[in-house]
N, C-alpha and C positions, 0 to 999 in steps of 0.2 A: 872557710865554712863548707863549701860546694864541694872541696876535694875531700874530706873527711866524709861527708854524706856518701859518696862515690865509695869511697874502700869500704863504707858498712854495707852498702847494698852488695857489692863482689863478697864481702867476708859472710854475707847472710847465704847469697848463694853457695859458698863451698860449703858452710857448715849444712845445709839442705841438702846437699847432694855427695857428702863425703870426702872423697877423691874427685869431684870434679866439681869446676867452677866456671862460672862466664865471664870473658873479659874481652875489654873493647881493645880492637885492634884495627889496623887501617884497612884490613879488608871488612870492619863491621863486629860486631860479638860474634864471638867464635867459645866453642866448649874446649877447657885444659884442664890436664890434670891438677894434682896441688902444686906440681911444681912449674908450673906455668907451660907446659911442653904441649901444643897443640894437639888435640884429639881431632878423630875422623871415622866418616862412615863408608862400608864397601858395599856397592849396591847388590852383591851377588850375597847379603845375608837377606835372613828372611826376618819377619817380625820374630822378636824373642828368642832367636837361635841364631848361632856364629856358623859361619863358612867356611871361617877363615882359620885353617891348622896347619900343622907342622912346619912345611919354609914360610908360608904364609904369615903363618906367626911368630915366627924370629924376625921379618923384616916388618911386619904390622902386629908388635906386641899389643896384646889385648890390655884393654885399662882395668885390671883386677881390682877385686872386691875383696874385703875378708868379713866372714863371720859378724863380725862386731859393727859392719857397716848395716846402717838402714838407708833405704830409698825414699825419694818422696814423689809422687807424679809431680811432671813426667817422667823421673828417673825410675831406672829398676835396675835389679840386678839377675843377671839369665847365669842358668848353669850350664859350663860349656863341656863338651861332648868327653871330655878329660877328667871333668870331676870339679874343675876349677869354676870361678866364679867372676863375671864381668860384667862391668857397668854399662848400661844401655841409656839410652835417649830415645822417647817417644819409641820405645820397643825396638830402637837400632842399636847394637853393639857399638861399642867407643874401642878405638885402637891409639895408639901411637905411632909414628912412623920412622925406623930405625936411623932414616940418616939426617932427620933435625937433629941440629946440635944444641940448640940453645933455647931457650923459651921465646918463642915469638916467632920462629920459624915455622913454615907451612909450605916445606918444599912438596909434601905429598898430594897437595890438591890438585886435581885432574889425574893422578898418576893411573894411564892407561885408560881414562873414561871412565875409571871404575871405584875410585877412590877419592873421597871429597872432605874439606874441611868439615868438622861437625859444628853446625849451627842452633839457637834455639829457634824455635816453633813459633810464629807471630799463633797465637790464640785468636781464632774467629769471632766475630762480635756476632751473637745472633739475635737478630730482630725479629721481636714478634711480628706474626702474621699480620699483615692488614685486615682490619674488621669490617665482615662483607655484608654490605646492606640487605637490611630484611626484609624481605619478598613477603608481600601479604597477597593471601589467594583471595581478598576482599575487595 
């Protein structure tokens, strides 16, 4: 029963993001495409903007989105300079690595210290400010 629940959670994550899923791996939970290939983020990108084009995009193919795909926060879909659409997570564009051969590979992690496996962000828990004691002028 526990396995089915875990699979349901993963399926829900995949459906929520369209072509992006969260998968448990020895590295922890990572983002993957629908085929289970590891997704990456690029340190030189700007929030909501890809700076990986031309030969970079050959080695690091963007995780492309279709017009029919719908994103739900923290996922989004950005428009690349060439007009194509790309999945992003927390504003960070997502990519595959051309040298990963099979689902679960993560050989691009740490490449040139600017490429990293994409991982879900922890949501901070915001606690209310403690009530300040009432000060009386009396």
